[in-house]
N, C-alpha and C positions, 0 to 999 in steps of 0.2 A: 344638577343632573349627572348623574356616574354611571359610567359605561361598564359595565360587570363583562361581557364579553373582553374586554381590553384588560383590565385588569385579572382573569382570568388568565392571559397571553403573556402579560408580565410576570405572573406569579411562576407557572407554568418554564418562564426561561429563566427565571430566578432559582428552581429547583433544578434544571437542566446544567446551569450552571454548576450551582453545588454538587451536584451529584457529577460532575467533572472531575472539580477538584478531590473530593472524598476520591473517588476512584483511581486517580492518578497517583495519592497519598498515598493509597493500599500498594496498588502495583509498582512503586519506586521500590522497593525491594528485590522484586521481581527483575528491576532493570539495573539492575547493579552490576555490576564485574564480577568477577573470579570473587570465590571466598578467600579470607586470609592464606598465606602461606608461608610457609618456613623458607628461607631460603637457600637455595640448592635444589629446589624440588625440580619437579619433571610436570609439565604444564602439557595436558594432553588437549588436543582440538579436534571434533570431530565437524570435518566438512563435507556433506554428502550431498548428490543433486546437481543444478545446473550452475555454473561457475558464473555469477552475477553481482550486481553491487552489494546485497545485502552479504554473500560469500566474503567479498571484501572487505566491509567493515565490521562483521565477525573476525575474521583473520588478523585484522589490523588489529582489533579491540585486546584477541587472545596473546598475540605478541607483546603488543606493548605492556598488559598487566605482567606477562612474565618479567620481561626486562623491569618493569618497577619493583618487583619481588625477589632480583638476582637469582632468577632461574637456572639450573642446571644447563635446561635445554628446553624445548617445544618438540612437541611430535603432532604431527597435523594427518591424522586419518583421514585418507582422500579417497573419494569414491563417486568419479563425476565420467556424466558423456562428453564434458565438454562446455563452452558456454562462450559468453560476451568477451573478445580480444583486450577490450579496454578493462574491465574487472581483473583479465589475468595478470593483464601488465601491473596494477595497481597491487594483484597480489606479490608478484614476483617482485615488484622492486620492495617490498617492504620485507620481504625474505633476505633478498641480499644486505638490506641494510641495518638487519638485526643485529642485536648487541648479544644474542644469546644464540647459540645453535640451533638450528629449525630441520627437523628430521620429518619428511614426507613418507610417511605408511600407505601404499595401495592398500585397501582394507573395507572390509571384509572380505571372505572368500568369496568369491563371484561378481567381486567388486573391478572397477577399471581407473584406468587414469588416461582416458584419451582425449583426443587432440588438446583443449587448453591444458588437461591435466599433467600431460607428455612435459610441456614447456615447466608447469610448475616442479615437479619429481626433478627434471634436470636442475633447477635453479637453487634447488633447496641443498645445503651443508651436506648433509647425508639423505640416501632414498633406500626402501625396503619397500619389498611385497610379499601379500600372504601369498600362500600356495592358491592357486585355482583363480588370480587374477591374472587382467593384460593389463598395456599400456601402448599406445603408439595412435595409429590414425590421426596423425597431426595437421592434414593437408587445411589450408583456409577454403572457405565455401563461400559465397555472397548472400546476400540478404533473403533471397528465394530457396536455400539449401542446393543450389545448382554451383558446378566447376566456376570458377572466374576466369574466361577466356580472355584471349589477347594481352596487348603489352600489360593492362591491368593487371592482369591475372600473374602474366610473369613479376611483376613488380611486386605485387602484395606474397606471392611465393619466398620470392626470391630475403625479401624483407623478414619471413617467416624462418629463413633457413639459416640466416644469418645470425638471427638471434640464438635459434638453438644452438647453434656454432659455440656464437660465445658463451652462451652458460653451461657446454661440454667442457670448453677451455677452462672455464672459470672452475670448475669444482674435480675436472680429472675426468670426464666421461666421454663416452665413445661419440663422436662428433658424428664419425660419417653413419652409423645408423639413425641417429638423430636427423640429419638432415633427409636421409631416404626416408624417416617418418611423416617428415612434411612434403614434401616434394612427390614421393609414391604411396604415400597411405600406410606404410607398413606398421603389423603389430609383433608383440611379442609377447609370451605368456613369461610366468614369472621366474621359472629357472632358467628358460633362453635368454630373457632380459639379465640376470647374474650373470650367465657365461659372457655374454656381448657387452660388459660392463656400462649397460643402461642405467643399472640401480644396483646398490652396491652388496646385499644380502637379503635371503631370505629369510621371513620371522613367519611362526605361526601363530604369535599373539602379541601381545604387550608383554608381557615380561621377558618373551625370547626375544623381541626386539631390542630390551633396553640392556640385555645382557649382551646380545651380539655389539652392541653400540657402543657401550664402556670402552675406555681407553684408547677412541677413535681418534685421529688429530681431522682437525678443520681451520680454516681460515678466514676470521671475521671482515666487516668492511672494512676495519681499519686497519686490514694488513695484519692483525695479530694472530698468531698461531694458537688455538685452544685444545683442549683436551678433554671430551665429551666425557661424563663422570655422573654415568647412571649408576653404578652398583651402590643398591641400598637406598637410593634416594627415596624421596616421599613424593607419592603421586597425586597431583590434581588433576580433575575433570572441569575443565572451562568448560561448558556448552556455552549453547546461543541463549541469552535472555530471553524475556516477555515479548521485548520489542522487536527484536530479532528474529522471533518465531510467529508474528504478527505481519511484520514484513513480509517475511517468506510466503504466507497465504494470500495477501493482498495485494503483491509485487506482482502481478501478471498483467499483461495489457489488456487483456478482456474486461478482468475486473475493474480494470482502472477506468477504462473505456465506458463500464455499466455504470458504475459509481458517478460519474463527472455527467453523464445523461439522465441517469435517472434522479440527482440530485438537484439539476436543473429543470427538469420536469416539474419536482416535489415544488421546489418555489415559484415554478410559474402557476401551479394549481394554486399555493396559497394568495397568488396576486389577483387570480380569478375568482377564487372565492376566501375574501378575507375572513377572517372569525376560526379559520380552520387551523388547530394548533399543533395536531400531527404532522401535516405535511410541509410548513417551517422547519419543524427540527428534524424531520427525516432529512431535508434536503441540504440542510445545514451539514449534518454529520455526514452524510454519502459525500458532501464535494471536497468536506476534510480530509476523508479517508482516500479519495480520489487522489487531491492532492500530495498526501502524502505517499501514497501508493508510488506517484508519477518521481516522486525525490529519490526513488534507488531506482527508478527504469529510466534508459535513455529515450529522449522525446524530443518532439517537434513544438516548440511553442504555438507555429501556427495553425498548427492541429487542434490544441488548447481554445486559442482563441478563437477558430471556426466553430467549436464546440457550443460555447457561451454564447456565441454570435446567432448560432442557430435558434439557441432558446430566448435570444433576445428577439428573433424575429416571430417565433410562436405568440410569446405575449402581447407583440404588436399587434398580432392579428387578431388578439382579442377587443382591442380600443378603436383601432382603426380600420374600416370598411375597405379592404384592399380585393374582395372578391377572391379569396384564396391563393394572392400570388404573393403576401408575405410567408403563407404557411409553407407554399411552395418551395420560397428561396430558403426558409429555415431544412426543411428536408436535405436539401443539396446541399446546405452548409453542413449540416451535420454528418453527412455521406463522406464528404470531401475533409472534415476533420477528422472522422474517423482513422480514415486511410491514410492522412498524413501524420499522425499521432505519434506512428511509431514503424514510417516507412524504410527507415535508413536500420532497423535493425534486422539480425536473424531472423528466421523464421519462427524459431520458438519465444521470440520478443515482440512478434508484432501483432496487433489485433487481427481477430478472424474477419474476411469481405462477408464471410456469408452473416456475421455478427452486423455488421456494420450497416447493410442491406436491411436485414430480420429488424433492428430495434428502428431503423430509421424511416420503415414503412410502417411499426407497430405504434410510433407515437406519433406519426402524421394523422393516423387513425383517432389516437384519442384528440388531438388538438382538434382536430373538425369534430368528434364530437360536444367537446366544451364549446367552440365557437358556435356549434347547429344551436346549443342552450342558451348560450350569450343573446345571441341572437331572437330565437325566439322569446326569451324573458324582454328584452328589450320592445316585441312589440304589445305586452300587455298594456292594457291601461293603464295610465300614470295613478298612484294615489300616491299622495304626498299630505304634508302637514299634521300637525298633531292632532288634528279633529279625527284622523285616522282610529285614533286610541276609543273613543265615545264607546260604549257599550261591550269594553275586552274585558277580562277578567285580570285580576293580579291577587299578590298576597300583601297583608300589612307584615311590614318589617317594625311598626312601633304601635305602641298604644296612640291612636288619635282622637288627642284631648283637647280642642277638636279637630289639632293638625298633628301632622306626624310624615312618615314617609312609608312610601308600598313599592314593591318591587312588581314591574310591568315590561313586558317583551325585553328581558335582557335589562332593564335597567332602573336606577331608585328616582324615585320622584315624592314633590313635595306634594302634598296629600289633604284635604279636610274630609271629615266625614261628614255625612248626613244622615238625620233618623236614629236608628238604633245605634250606641257606643260599639266603636271597633275597638277591639283588642289586639295584639300583636299576635300573628299566625293566622288571623281568621282571611277568607277570600274574600275579595270585594269587588263591584262591579263599577266601571267607571261611568259617571252621568253626564257631568261637562266637563271642561276646561274654561280657567281662566288665568288667562296670561300663561306664566310656568306652573303653576297650582293644577292640580285634577282636584274634582270631587267628588267624591265615593259611596259606597253606600254596601253595609253590609249584605254579601250575599246570602240568602234564605236557604238553607240547610235542605 
């Protein structure tokens, strides 16, 4: 006796696995680094959006490619409202320790280098701005978006002010204005920033930038003084690759929470209703994408554990008669997990409380519905044993001469024909069962 649903699940798993490897091989070129570039080229990176681990990863890759190919310089086109201080610190460390000069260019017109972007511009070997751009507003804030009060606020602000003073001294920029941008939240437009020695020069576009930067001296991390050589240099645009674009889409705390929750729910449905292929496949993919998103988002492992524990309680509710206690515990665990998952992050990197409570309520209702149906089914009169197959219909999968195989109720059975000869493909009716062999006769047309 061979279970066909089990075969189908195995086949679906194999197809899913094969599709994954095929997709990975097709996407490999899209995940590669910059195209081959000659030595002495200008590598152009474009970082627009929130300063986060994805941007950190991209800039690190871009500078690394430039170093490997002996580039003349790296131009970082920057447009950001700010972001995570941890990602900002790693980007700055990468820039300061770069073996090639890095020019931060606040671009396009209407763009900004606010908050963390100000620190990045200050730490770069050269900094420029397009007309109509703004820099500044670098005051640290807490996870709720409010000012940090008391002694802790003073410590955080003084630490940030010390950083920007150090970067200003390193690059010969206006330390006093940088400190006021941190402590007082000051900002400056492009022309004013040049006059105040916050950035080095204005540039209308990339060509204007390279012309203005050519011949300027910079000091690299080794202490060696170098000259920027951009005149006539080939330009290579090293944009984000597929993986970085995917991370930018899914590296959202709300989406990561949804993926973890829905993935766990899908696996719970698979456990409650064995044989359904789609929930299991969807659940595994969602969980993998959820953990992939968390790989670039600061998070608390306690939150992840509580989310997974919530669905363990939901699953136990199906099999253990707890009168709803396990289900309520699962809902509470899901809420606590969602709130703790990103509780230490700034506002833009936290899971929405509205989403947490709404999803917990909706999933609790889904689980209650499933449990109610499971309980109702359990109260049905028991029908067990192979005798229940008598009178059911099937299809012959081979000629019965006089024995062969028939397909009944999703399973293959050994069968013996009675009366009129049964051929492959004929519909049959089960008349009796002898051991594990069925007695069948051809169904009248």
